[in-house]
VEXBA-394628 format. One line per field, with one value per residue (C-alpha): residue number from 1; y, z, x. Coordinates in Angstrom, 2 decimals, m for minus. Example, Ala and Ser with C-alpha at 12.3 -4.5 7.8 and 13.67 -1.06 7.14 Angstrom:
REM residues 2
nr c(1 2) .
py c(m4.50 m1.06) .
pz c(7.80 7.14) .
px c(12.30 13.67) .
//
This chain:
REM residues 634
nr c(1 2 3 4 5 6 7 8 9 10 11 12 13 14 15 16 17 18 19 20 21 22 23 24 25 26 27 28 29 30 31 32 33 34 35 36 37 38 39 40 41 42 43 44 45 46 47 48 49 50 51 52 53 54 55 56 57 58 59 60 61 62 63 64 65 66 67 68 69 70 71 72 73 74 75 76 77 78 79 80 81 82 83 84 85 86 87 88 89 90 91 92 93 94 95 96 97 98 99 100 101 102 103 104 105 106 107 108 109 110 111 112 113 114 115 116 117 118 119 120 121 122 123 124 125 126 127 128 129 130 131 132 133 134 135 136 137 138 139 140 141 142 143 144 145 146 147 148 149 150 151 152 153 154 155 156 157 158 159 160 161 162 163 164 165 166 167 168 169 170 171 172 173 174 175 176 177 178 179 180 181 182 183 184 185 186 187 188 189 190 191 192 193 194 195 196 197 198 199 200 201 202 203 204 205 206 207 208 209 210 211 212 213 214 215 216 217 218 219 220 221 222 223 224 225 226 227 228 229 230 231 232 233 234 235 236 237 238 239 240 241 242 243 244 245 246 247 248 249 250 251 252 253 254 255 256 257 258 259 260 261 262 263 264 265 266 267 268 269 270 271 272 273 274 275 276 277 278 279 280 281 282 283 284 285 286 287 288 289 290 291 292 293 294 295 296 297 298 299 300 301 302 303 304 305 306 307 308 309 310 311 312 313 314 315 316 317 318 319 320 321 322 323 324 325 326 327 328 329 330 331 332 333 334 335 336 337 338 339 340 341 342 343 344 345 346 347 348 349 350 351 352 353 354 355 356 357 358 359 360 361 362 363 364 365 366 367 368 369 370 371 372 373 374 375 376 377 378 379 380 381 382 383 384 385 386 387 388 389 390 391 392 393 394 395 396 397 398 399 400 401 402 403 404 405 406 407 408 409 410 411 412 413 414 415 416 417 418 419 420 421 422 423 424 425 426 427 428 429 430 431 432 433 434 435 436 437 438 439 440 441 442 443 444 445 446 447 448 449 450 451 452 453 454 455 456 457 458 459 460 461 462 463 464 465 466 467 468 469 470 471 472 473 474 475 476 477 478 479 480 481 482 483 484 485 486 487 488 489 490 491 492 493 494 495 496 497 498 499 500 501 502 503 504 505 506 507 508 509 510 511 512 513 514 515 516 517 518 519 520 521 522 523 524 525 526 527 528 529 530 531 532 533 534 535 536 537 538 539 540 541 542 543 544 545 546 547 548 549 550 551 552 553 554 555 556 557 558 559 560 561 562 563 564 565 566 567 568 569 570 571 572 573 574 575 576 577 578 579 580 581 582 583 584 585 586 587 588 589 590 591 592 593 594 595 596 597 598 599 600 601 602 603 604 605 606 607 608 609 610 611 612 613 614 615 616 617 618 619 620 621 622 623 624 625 626 627 628 629 630 631 632 633 634) .
py c(0.09 2.45 1.59 2.34 5.68 6.80 5.93 7.80 10.80 10.64 13.84 13.19 12.91 16.08 17.98 16.71 17.91 21.28 21.70 20.85 23.24 25.96 25.77 25.55 28.72 30.44 29.31 30.34 33.52 34.94 33.11 32.31 34.41 37.69 36.90 35.46 38.71 40.59 38.62 39.08 42.87 42.99 41.63 43.72 47.22 49.66 52.14 55.80 54.87 52.57 49.33 46.42 45.95 42.87 43.88 47.62 47.00 44.83 47.44 50.12 48.04 47.77 51.41 53.05 53.11 50.09 47.85 49.94 49.30 45.45 45.87 48.10 45.44 42.71 44.67 45.13 41.65 40.26 42.56 41.86 38.14 39.03 41.79 39.92 36.58 38.16 40.15 37.52 34.62 36.97 37.73 34.06 32.95 35.76 34.84 31.07 29.60 31.70 32.56 36.37 38.42 39.92 37.48 37.58 41.45 41.32 38.93 41.22 43.89 41.82 40.57 44.16 43.83 41.10 43.77 46.42 46.27 47.68 51.41 51.68 50.54 52.58 55.78 54.79 54.78 58.05 59.68 59.17 59.43 61.74 65.15 66.66 63.43 63.12 61.15 63.04 66.47 65.28 64.05 67.19 69.30 67.13 66.99 70.19 68.94 65.83 65.68 65.79 64.01 60.89 58.73 58.05 55.86 52.58 52.78 53.77 50.95 48.51 49.62 49.70 46.30 44.74 45.00 44.86 41.36 39.36 38.30 35.11 34.35 35.17 32.57 29.89 29.89 30.20 26.88 25.17 26.17 24.96 21.60 20.81 17.65 18.80 15.45 16.26 19.45 17.96 15.47 17.72 19.81 16.58 15.77 19.17 21.39 25.15 26.56 28.55 25.29 23.38 26.26 26.09 22.31 20.84 23.54 25.35 22.19 21.24 24.81 24.56 23.66 26.40 28.95 27.94 28.57 31.92 33.02 32.40 34.12 37.10 37.49 37.51 39.97 42.31 41.78 42.63 45.48 48.18 50.32 51.06 51.97 53.88 56.17 56.35 57.28 54.19 53.28 49.57 47.46 47.49 51.19 51.58 49.21 51.08 54.35 52.93 51.33 54.91 56.40 56.84 57.00 60.70 60.88 58.46 55.59 52.50 52.46 49.57 47.25 48.33 47.61 44.37 43.48 44.44 42.27 39.30 39.75 39.67 36.46 34.83 35.59 34.30 31.07 30.11 30.70 28.91 25.90 25.79 25.76 23.07 20.84 21.32 20.50 17.25 15.98 15.65 16.34 13.84 14.19 11.45 12.16 10.11 8.20 10.30 13.75 16.31 19.85 22.52 24.28 27.74 27.91 30.30 32.23 31.66 34.29 37.51 39.66 37.70 37.75 41.36 42.17 39.73 41.62 44.97 43.73 42.16 45.56 47.79 45.70 45.93 49.75 49.91 47.72 49.57 53.25 53.52 51.79 53.81 57.22 56.56 55.57 58.59 61.04 59.65 61.47 64.79 67.92 68.20 71.13 68.85 66.09 68.16 69.63 66.40 67.89 66.18 68.12 66.00 68.73 68.64 65.08 65.02 62.24 64.43 62.14 59.26 60.81 64.63 67.57 71.17 74.04 75.33 78.96 79.89 83.04 83.51 85.31 88.32 88.68 87.65 84.60 82.00 79.10 75.54 73.87 70.43 70.53 69.02 65.62 62.33 58.75 57.91 61.28 61.67 60.56 59.64 57.46 55.93 55.19 53.58 51.58 50.18 49.54 47.82 45.81 44.63 43.77 41.96 39.84 38.77 37.96 36.04 34.03 33.22 32.00 29.82 28.29 27.53 25.85 23.78 22.51 21.88 20.08 17.89 16.97 16.58 14.16 11.93 11.88 11.88 8.95 10.40 13.03 15.16 15.91 16.71 18.93 20.87 21.29 22.73 25.12 26.62 26.93 28.61 32.24 31.65 31.37 35.06 38.14 39.90 43.08 40.81 39.38 42.96 44.51 41.83 42.26 45.88 45.59 42.67 43.61 47.42 46.47 45.88 42.80 40.22 37.78 35.85 38.46 39.21 42.20 44.28 46.48 45.64 48.58 51.00 52.84 50.55 47.26 47.83 46.75 43.32 43.23 43.96 41.15 38.75 39.76 39.52 36.01 34.65 35.96 34.29 30.79 29.22 30.31 29.08 25.87 24.95 25.72 24.21 21.20 20.44 20.53 17.75 15.50 15.38 13.99 10.19 8.24 5.84 8.68 9.20 5.50 5.15 7.99 6.45 3.14 5.02 6.13 9.67 11.24 12.79 16.33 15.39 13.66 16.69 19.19 16.91 15.20 16.86 20.61 20.64 18.96 21.68 24.49 26.13 26.00 27.57 30.48 30.94 31.16 33.48 35.70 35.75 36.55 39.35 40.78 40.88 42.27 44.84 47.04 46.03 48.86 47.25 45.61 48.72 51.05 49.00 49.24 53.15 54.50 56.83 54.07 51.65 53.77 51.49 52.47 52.52 54.60 57.03 57.75 58.11 60.55 62.66 63.04 64.18 67.00 67.62 71.39 72.23 74.91 74.31 70.56 67.47 69.69 66.75 64.03 62.94 62.71 60.53 58.48 57.84 57.18 54.62 52.79 52.30 51.22 48.69 47.47 46.94 44.91 42.82 42.14 40.92 38.65 37.33 36.55 34.64 32.65 32.09 32.48 31.08 29.11 27.52 25.89 22.22 20.48 19.92 23.57 24.62 22.21 23.70 27.27 26.34 24.51 27.65 29.74 27.67 27.61 31.50 31.74 29.57 31.75 34.87 32.98 31.82 35.26 36.69 34.25 34.96 38.81 38.24 36.34 38.85 41.67 39.72) .
pz c(0.10 0.85 m2.40 m4.49 m2.71 m3.30 m6.94 m7.23 m5.62 m7.64 m8.63 m12.21 m11.69 m9.58 m12.33 m14.84 m12.68 m11.93 m15.70 m16.75 m14.30 m15.16 m18.90 m18.37 m16.29 m19.02 m21.81 m20.12 m18.68 m21.66 m24.72 m24.13 m21.38 m23.03 m26.36 m24.69 m22.92 m26.12 m27.60 m24.54 m24.67 m27.94 m26.37 m23.18 m24.68 m22.76 m24.43 m23.40 m20.87 m19.00 m20.21 m21.80 m25.47 m26.98 m30.40 m30.36 m31.86 m34.61 m35.47 m35.60 m37.85 m40.45 m40.09 m39.80 m41.96 m40.00 m42.96 m45.19 m43.20 m43.70 m47.41 m47.80 m46.26 m48.37 m51.41 m50.52 m49.62 m52.90 m55.03 m53.31 m53.87 m57.62 m57.80 m55.11 m57.03 m60.42 m59.12 m56.61 m59.26 m61.85 m59.46 m58.83 m62.41 m63.65 m61.16 m60.72 m63.98 m66.79 m68.02 m67.39 m67.47 m64.11 m62.25 m59.16 m58.91 m59.67 m56.90 m54.48 m55.47 m55.23 m51.56 m50.31 m48.64 m46.35 m44.69 m44.06 m43.84 m42.21 m41.15 m42.59 m46.03 m46.10 m45.14 m47.86 m50.68 m49.06 m49.24 m53.06 m54.05 m51.60 m52.40 m52.27 m52.75 m55.34 m58.01 m57.67 m57.90 m61.17 m62.60 m61.65 m63.39 m66.46 m66.43 m64.76 m64.82 m62.69 m59.03 m56.50 m53.92 m56.15 m53.83 m51.22 m50.39 m51.93 m55.01 m52.78 m50.44 m53.00 m54.96 m51.69 m50.21 m53.62 m53.58 m49.80 m49.55 m52.08 m49.40 m48.72 m52.44 m52.55 m49.69 m50.00 m53.87 m54.61 m52.59 m54.42 m57.85 m56.93 m55.76 m59.22 m60.98 m64.09 m65.76 m66.17 m67.71 m70.21 m70.98 m71.91 m74.04 m75.78 m76.89 m78.54 m76.03 m76.05 m73.19 m72.00 m72.44 m70.34 m67.65 m67.61 m67.96 m66.09 m63.56 m62.31 m61.34 m58.81 m57.38 m56.64 m52.96 m52.17 m54.32 m52.54 m49.02 m50.16 m51.54 m48.32 m46.26 m48.61 m48.28 m44.47 m44.61 m46.79 m44.65 m41.45 m42.81 m40.43 m41.23 m45.04 m44.44 m41.39 m43.14 m46.46 m45.49 m46.26 m44.01 m43.33 m40.29 m38.15 m38.12 m37.24 m34.35 m32.88 m33.19 m31.48 m28.71 m27.77 m27.97 m25.14 m24.96 m24.50 m28.03 m29.91 m29.43 m27.63 m29.32 m27.37 m28.53 m31.90 m31.86 m30.53 m33.21 m35.95 m34.23 m34.11 m37.83 m38.71 m36.53 m38.35 m41.53 m40.56 m38.92 m42.17 m44.38 m42.00 m41.79 m45.57 m45.80 m43.22 m44.96 m48.15 m46.74 m45.12 m48.53 m49.51 m52.90 m54.47 m57.62 m59.61 m60.07 m61.35 m58.91 m59.70 m59.21 m61.47 m60.52 m62.40 m65.03 m66.10 m69.32 m72.26 m73.88 m77.74 m79.04 m79.25 m78.66 m75.64 m74.30 m74.70 m72.90 m70.31 m69.55 m69.57 m67.29 m64.84 m64.68 m64.40 m61.28 m60.05 m60.26 m58.31 m55.60 m55.41 m55.73 m52.23 m50.87 m52.43 m52.00 m48.22 m47.78 m49.86 m47.96 m44.64 m45.21 m46.33 m43.99 m42.53 m45.15 m48.14 m46.70 m46.04 m49.44 m51.12 m52.94 m53.23 m52.45 m53.46 m52.27 m48.65 m46.76 m43.09 m40.40 m38.12 m38.79 m37.23 m34.63 m34.67 m32.52 m33.64 m32.33 m34.23 m34.59 m35.85 m36.10 m33.49 m33.99 m32.40 m35.16 m32.85 m33.32 m30.72 m30.43 m29.46 m27.95 m29.73 m31.48 m34.52 m33.16 m34.89 m34.38 m31.67 m30.23 m29.29 m26.14 m27.42 m30.30 m27.91 m25.53 m28.34 m29.64 m26.15 m25.10 m28.51 m28.13 m24.74 m25.33 m28.67 m27.20 m24.15 m26.13 m28.87 m26.23 m24.24 m27.47 m28.04 m24.68 m24.34 m27.73 m27.18 m23.85 m25.45 m28.69 m26.28 m24.52 m27.71 m29.37 m26.12 m26.26 m29.85 m29.71 m26.83 m26.71 m24.27 m26.84 m29.57 m27.24 m26.26 m29.88 m30.90 m27.87 m29.17 m32.67 m31.34 m31.68 m35.47 m35.55 m34.57 m36.11 m34.07 m33.58 m31.79 m29.36 m28.61 m28.15 m26.07 m23.73 m23.67 m22.49 m20.24 m18.27 m17.99 m14.59 m11.02 m10.99 m12.78 m10.23 m12.73 m12.26 m8.75 m9.32 m11.01 m13.91 m16.62 m18.89 m16.13 m16.20 m16.56 m16.47 m20.14 m21.01 m19.56 m21.58 m24.62 m24.02 m23.33 m26.62 m28.44 m27.06 m27.86 m31.38 m32.09 m30.55 m33.67 m36.16 m33.58 m32.99 m36.67 m37.39 m34.19 m34.51 m37.83 m36.14 m33.77 m36.59 m37.20 m33.75 m34.07 m31.42 m31.18 m29.66 m26.96 m26.21 m26.04 m23.45 m21.36 m21.51 m20.06 m17.16 m18.18 m16.79 m19.03 m18.31 m18.95 m22.23 m23.43 m22.53 m23.69 m26.86 m28.13 m27.54 m29.24 m32.50 m32.55 m31.35 m34.77 m35.72 m32.46 m32.80 m36.21 m34.99 m32.31 m34.79 m36.99 m34.14 m32.89 m36.57 m36.94 m33.37 m33.15 m35.85 m35.05 m35.25 m35.16 m31.96 m30.31 m31.67 m30.02 m26.53 m27.10 m23.93 m22.83 m20.99 m24.03 m26.87 m29.00 m31.65 m34.67 m32.59 m31.61 m35.26 m36.50 m33.71 m34.20 m37.92 m37.02 m34.92 m36.87 m36.58 m34.16 m31.92 m32.94 m31.77 m33.92 m36.57 m38.41 m37.57 m41.38 m41.39 m38.14 m39.99 m42.93 m40.60 m38.61 m41.97 m42.87 m39.05 m39.38 m42.94 m41.30 m38.29 m40.51 m43.02 m40.54 m38.80 m42.18 m43.31 m40.16 m40.57 m44.24 m45.20 m42.35 m40.77 m44.01 m44.83 m44.49 m42.95 m46.33 m47.20 m43.66 m44.07 m47.45 m46.32 m43.17 m45.60 m47.88 m44.88 m43.67 m47.10 m47.29 m43.86 m44.99 m48.01 m45.83 m43.36 m46.32 m47.84 m44.32 m43.98 m47.61 m47.02 m43.57 m45.31 m48.03 m45.41 m43.64) .
px c(0.02 2.89 4.65 1.59 1.04 4.60 4.02 0.88 2.60 5.80 7.62 7.10 3.28 3.18 5.28 2.56 m0.28 1.35 2.14 m1.50 m2.82 m0.59 m1.22 m4.96 m4.60 m2.58 m5.05 m8.14 m6.96 m4.79 m6.50 m10.16 m11.77 m10.58 m12.05 m15.41 m15.49 m15.20 m18.13 m20.26 m19.76 m21.79 m24.82 m24.67 m25.02 m27.13 m29.40 m29.74 m32.25 m29.76 m31.37 m29.56 m30.39 m28.70 m29.22 m28.60 m25.13 m26.31 m29.18 m26.55 m24.43 m27.12 m28.26 m24.97 m21.76 m20.16 m20.88 m18.80 m15.73 m16.31 m16.90 m13.78 m11.66 m13.30 m12.61 m9.16 m8.42 m10.12 m8.09 m4.86 m5.38 m5.24 m2.58 m0.13 m0.48 0.33 3.32 4.54 4.26 6.04 9.03 9.61 9.32 11.74 14.39 14.05 12.51 13.14 16.78 16.74 19.78 20.97 18.59 20.74 20.43 16.69 16.14 17.93 15.55 12.32 13.33 13.76 10.45 11.93 14.07 11.63 7.66 4.84 5.02 8.63 7.68 4.41 6.35 8.96 6.22 4.75 8.15 7.95 4.21 2.32 1.41 4.77 6.68 9.69 7.95 4.67 6.42 8.00 4.80 2.94 5.70 5.34 1.49 0.27 m3.40 m2.45 m3.93 m1.12 m3.16 m3.52 m1.60 m4.34 m7.22 m7.94 m5.51 m2.75 m3.20 m3.66 m0.32 1.67 0.36 0.72 4.68 4.74 2.94 5.21 7.52 5.76 6.18 9.79 10.29 7.86 6.90 10.62 11.30 8.38 9.84 13.24 11.68 10.20 11.78 13.47 12.84 9.01 9.89 12.49 10.09 7.38 9.87 11.08 7.24 7.06 5.58 6.31 7.80 4.64 2.55 5.14 4.78 1.03 0.53 3.42 5.03 1.68 0.02 2.93 2.50 m1.12 m0.83 1.61 m0.45 m3.65 m1.93 m0.42 m3.71 m5.51 m2.77 m2.96 m6.59 m6.34 m3.50 m5.71 m8.67 m6.67 m4.49 m3.54 m0.55 m1.18 m4.94 m4.09 m1.45 m2.92 m6.54 m8.62 m11.42 m11.19 m11.86 m8.57 m7.96 m11.68 m11.41 m8.33 m10.19 m13.22 m11.19 m9.69 m13.13 m15.86 m19.74 m19.42 m17.83 m20.41 m22.67 m21.27 m17.86 m16.50 m19.38 m18.93 m15.11 m15.97 m18.53 m16.06 m13.45 m15.61 m16.62 m12.85 m12.57 m15.34 m13.81 m10.40 m11.67 m13.57 m10.48 m8.19 m10.71 m10.90 m6.99 m6.70 m9.32 m7.52 m4.12 m5.65 m6.72 m2.94 m1.36 0.97 2.87 4.76 8.27 11.13 13.37 16.44 15.26 17.01 17.63 15.50 17.36 16.39 14.30 15.32 12.69 13.31 10.88 12.97 9.79 8.63 12.20 12.46 9.10 9.97 13.35 11.44 8.90 11.53 13.42 10.43 9.31 13.03 12.67 9.47 10.98 14.22 13.37 11.96 14.87 17.47 15.72 15.38 19.02 20.16 17.95 18.94 22.24 20.53 19.76 16.11 15.53 16.24 14.16 11.19 11.35 12.17 15.05 18.24 21.48 24.34 26.82 25.52 25.96 25.32 25.09 22.81 19.89 21.67 24.08 24.10 22.41 21.88 19.95 16.97 16.02 12.48 10.46 7.66 4.22 5.70 8.40 11.39 13.56 13.60 16.21 15.32 18.44 19.08 15.74 17.36 18.66 19.47 18.14 20.66 20.79 17.19 15.83 12.36 13.59 16.31 13.58 11.34 14.33 15.23 11.62 10.89 14.11 13.52 9.76 10.52 13.22 11.51 8.26 10.25 12.15 8.90 7.20 10.07 10.40 6.79 6.87 10.01 8.58 5.11 6.76 8.69 5.36 3.61 6.05 6.19 2.29 1.84 m0.81 m2.64 m5.56 m3.39 m0.72 m3.41 m5.27 m2.11 m1.24 m4.69 m4.69 m1.18 m2.66 m5.85 m4.53 m4.20 m8.01 m8.43 m7.18 m4.41 m6.43 m9.11 m6.53 m5.11 m8.43 m9.66 m6.70 m7.08 m10.64 m10.41 m7.35 m8.24 m9.85 m8.99 m11.50 m9.51 m8.62 m6.35 m3.82 m4.31 m6.68 m4.02 m4.99 m2.55 m3.41 m2.44 0.92 4.10 1.77 0.79 4.45 3.54 0.31 2.23 4.76 1.70 0.06 3.32 3.89 0.55 0.37 3.67 2.95 1.33 4.17 6.63 4.79 4.77 8.47 9.89 7.69 9.09 12.67 11.44 11.08 14.74 15.44 16.48 14.68 17.57 19.61 17.04 16.91 20.62 20.66 18.02 20.02 23.07 20.79 20.22 16.96 14.40 15.65 19.22 18.24 16.35 19.28 22.08 20.62 17.36 18.10 21.54 19.75 16.76 18.88 19.51 15.79 14.90 17.31 15.99 12.56 13.57 15.32 12.42 9.95 12.05 12.50 8.73 8.04 10.64 9.14 5.38 2.96 m0.57 m0.57 1.19 m1.25 m3.99 m2.35 m1.51 m0.19 2.52 4.08 4.11 5.10 7.19 9.83 7.29 4.86 7.61 8.56 4.86 3.84 7.03 6.22 2.66 4.02 6.96 8.10 5.28 6.55 9.95 10.16 10.84 12.08 13.84 11.39 11.35 15.08 14.82 12.32 14.56 17.32 14.98 14.17 17.74 18.52 15.50 16.83 20.30 18.88 16.46 19.01 21.64 18.97 17.91 21.37 21.97 18.60 18.65 22.27 24.53 21.67 20.39 23.82 24.05 27.00 28.85 28.64 30.01 32.94 33.57 33.59 35.77 38.16 38.34 38.93 41.88 43.50 43.13 44.65 47.46 48.19 48.36 50.74 53.16 52.87 53.99 56.92 58.13 58.04 59.83 62.74 62.96 63.42 66.01) .
//
C-alpha cells in the first residue's frame, strides 16, 4: 500500500499535474476568457435609458456606416489576392524559372520587402508618391493637370500592399519552384510542348498547394490590414477598431461594443478561411516524379519579342521595388530642409539624422527669433527614439524568447504523447491564436485587463501605467505561438529516437536527455524562429497602436507621432530625417537577422565544411605570404 501511494505521488506525476494546471490557467486567462468577454460585450450594450439592449449594436451595424468598413476590407482583400499573386508569381518565375539576365540582382531587389515592412515600408512609398513626394512632384511638373493627391485611399493602399505582400512568394513559392523535378519539364519539351505550355501544364499544377496557401494568407492579410490603411487614409476594419477602442460613450454611441462586433466579424472570416485551408491540406497532394530527381534548369525564352518584353517587365518591377529603398538611404544623409522639401542636394551630406544634434532657430508670431536647443537631433541622439528602440528591443526579445521556450517544452510533450489526446489538445490550444485576427486578441486584452476585478492577475490593472508593457509582452507572445509551433515542431522530426533510447539506457533522466541530446539538435531551428519573431515584433505597429499609452510607446509609434508633430513649436524639426534614418536602421537589423537565418543558418554540414576549408586555405596563404615577406626583409 505504501509503495503504491509513493508511486501515485511521484515527482514526475506532480510535475505533470502542476504543468497541466498552469497551462490551463494560461490558456483560459490569456486566450479564451478575454475573447469571450469581447463577444459578450456585444450583447450587453445599454441604451440611452440604461437598459440592456442585446441587438442595439447589430441594428446600428445595418443602419450606420459600419458595413462600409467591412466591405472596404473585403474589397481590398479580394483585389490583393489578384495583384499579389500576379506580381509574386512573376518575380519568382523571372528569377528562378526563366533565363533572365541579371537574375541575381533582380532577386535582391524583389526581396527588399523582407528587410523593411509595415510602417517603414508605407512611409517609404509616401516619401515618393504623396502630394509633395519626389515622383509626384516630377509627374505634376510634367503633367500640370494631374491631381497631386492621387496617392491616397484604396488605390494607394492596393499599390503599396501589392509590392509589400510578395515576401511570402519570394520565400515559399521560390522553394516550391526549386523543388520541381526537371525531368518532367524536359520530357514535356521533348514531346514538342512550347515553353509557356510546359509552364501552364507541368509547372503550375505542382505549385497549386503552395499557391492555395499563399492566396488564403494574402486574403487574411488584406482583410486585417492596419498600417497602410491608417497612413494612406482608407477606411477599413482594423483602423476603425483601434479608433473606437480609444473613444468613449461621450464621443459616440457604444464605441467599445462596435469595436467588439467588428473584431468578431474579422474572427469569423479568419476562422472560415483557415478551416478551408486546413481541410485542403488534409486531402494531401501527391505528384509522380522520377526516382532520380533532377535539379531545375532555367528555361530560355526563344521568341525575341517575348524575351524582350520579359526583360522589360522584370526591370520595371525591379525599379518599383528599389526606388523607395535607394531614396530613403540617400535622403537619410541629407539635411532636414532637403528632406522636407524632397530635394536632393548631393553637395551637402550629413550624419545628423543618425548621430548629430543642432539648435533650431525659428520666427515667432511676435516677429522675434527663438532658439530651441538640440531640436535638430538624430536617431541615436534623441531621447524619445532611443527610448522607443530600447523598449521595443526589450519587449520583442522577451516575447520572442518566451514563445520559443513555451513551444519547445510543448513540442517535447507533444512528441512524447503523440498517440494520446492530451498531446493533440495541447497542440490545438497553441494553434488557437491563429484562428483569431491579431487585432481581436489585442483589443480583448485591452478591455479585459483594464480593470481591477480580474482575479487571474491578482486584481491588477494591466493597462495601467507600466503594467501595459507586460500586457504587450503577453500579446506579442500569444500571437507568435502558432508560427513558432509549426516551425519548431518540424525540427523535432529530425531527432532520431535511437539517440534518446541510447541516452536512457545510459541512465540519463528525461531532463538530462532533453538538455544534452534533443536541445542541441533543434537549437539552430529554435534560434532561427527566435530571430524571425524578434524581427517581426521589433518594428511592429498594429498591436502597439491598440495598446496606445505613454508607458508603452514602441519604436514604430514614436516615429509616427514625431512625424505628425514635426516642426510644431520648434520641436521635432527633423522628424522626417529621423524616420529615414530609422528605416535604414531597420533594414540593417532585419538584413543581419535574415542573413543569419537564411544565409549562415540555412547551410548544411557539407557547405559549412567547404567554407571552413576555404577559410583555412586562405589563412595558410596569408601566413606563407608573411613568411616570404619576412625572409626577403631579412
